C-alpha positions, 0 to 999 in steps of 0.5 A, spaced: 453 194 861 458 198 856 465 196 855 470 200 860 473 203 854 467 205 851 465 209 858 471 212 858 470 215 851 463 218 853 466 221 859 471 225 855 469 233 854 467 235 847 469 242 844 463 247 845 458 247 839 460 253 836 464 256 830 470 261 829 471 264 823 477 268 821 478 273 815 484 278 813 484 284 809 489 281 804 494 275 803 500 279 801 504 283 806 511 286 806 516 286 812 514 292 817 506 291 815 500 290 820 496 284 819 489 286 820 482 283 819 476 280 824 474 274 827 466 272 828 464 267 833 457 264 833 455 259 838 449 254 839 450 253 846 453 256 852 460 256 855 466 259 858 472 262 855 479 263 858 481 268 852 480 269 845 487 270 841 489 271 834 496 268 833 501 270 827 508 266 826 513 265 822 515 257 821 522 256 818 525 250 816 532 249 814 536 242 811 542 241 814 548 236 813 550 231 818 557 228 817 561 223 822 566 218 822 566 211 824 569 204 823 565 204 816 568 210 814 565 217 813 558 217 814 553 223 812 545 224 813 540 230 812 535 232 817 531 238 817 532 244 823 525 247 825 524 253 829 518 258 830 523 264 828 517 270 830 511 269 833 506 275 836 499 274 839 493 279 839 488 278 845 481 279 843 478 278 850 479 274 856 474 271 862 468 271 858 461 267 858 458 265 852 451 265 852 447 260 847 445 264 841 451 268 841 454 272 835 459 277 835 465 280 831 472 282 833 477 286 829 485 284 830 491 288 828 498 284 828 505 287 827 510 283 822 517 285 825 521 289 819 527 284 822 523 278 821 524 272 815 520 273 809 516 268 805 522 263 802 521 257 798 527 253 796 530 246 796 534 247 802 530 253 806 523 255 807 519 260 811 512 260 812 507 265 815 501 262 818 495 266 821 490 262 826 485 264 831 483 260 838 478 260 843 481 257 849 475 254 853 475 253 860 475 245 862 473 243 855 477 242 848 479 249 845 476 251 838 481 254 833 481 255 826 485 252 821 492 255 819 491 260 814 498 262 810 500 269 808 505 271 803 511 276 807 516 279 802 521 284 803 520 291 801 522 293 794 526 299 792 523 305 794 518 302 798 518 305 806 517 300 812 512 303 816 515 306 823 511 306 829 512 311 834 510 311 841 509 317 845 512 317 852 508 320 858 512 322 864 509 324 871 511 330 874 511 330 882 510 337 885 512 339 892 512 345 896 518 350 897 520 350 904 521 358 903 515 361 899 510 355 899 510 355 891 509 348 888 515 346 884 518 339 880 521 334 885 527 334 881 528 341 881 534 344 885 531 351 885 524 354 886 522 357 880 518 362 884 523 365 889 530 362 887 531 358 894 535 352 893 531 346 895 532 343 902 
């Protein structure tokens, strides 16, 4: 009979036998750019995936000084304040069954906010941009790539930041005129055909 600690360890689910590769078109960007690239999934067994995502984040660390006084006088200590100041994800797919022998590649596109913090490395302050891909596996440990660092700089003089515009679609509801029966926009006050005021 095997020890209890050994049996518990063997019952723990393992990550699927699969590989996840992440690539980016380049490693240096400016604020406002788009990070584009691809991931490749190769599996030697079947399993279910809740979703597959690519994550981009800016992790910022600032050295702070803390000063306080007590019976021994004024005391001072240093500590690091950590925060994720920007984060965005690109969903590749969700709720997919991966069969044995599966091999496929997918493309991603992540935006770097123009207002985010660029890459910084000083004694008291650093900001690091990290890129990673994750397969969130159902009822088993996830499969993830290592974190890849990219460099994000401020635009230089004369370099424009790409501006993304969205086209807004508006739905116009048409209703019949109470007098002539012609269709007119629901928000119109008068019928464009007969000129009668909408009731």
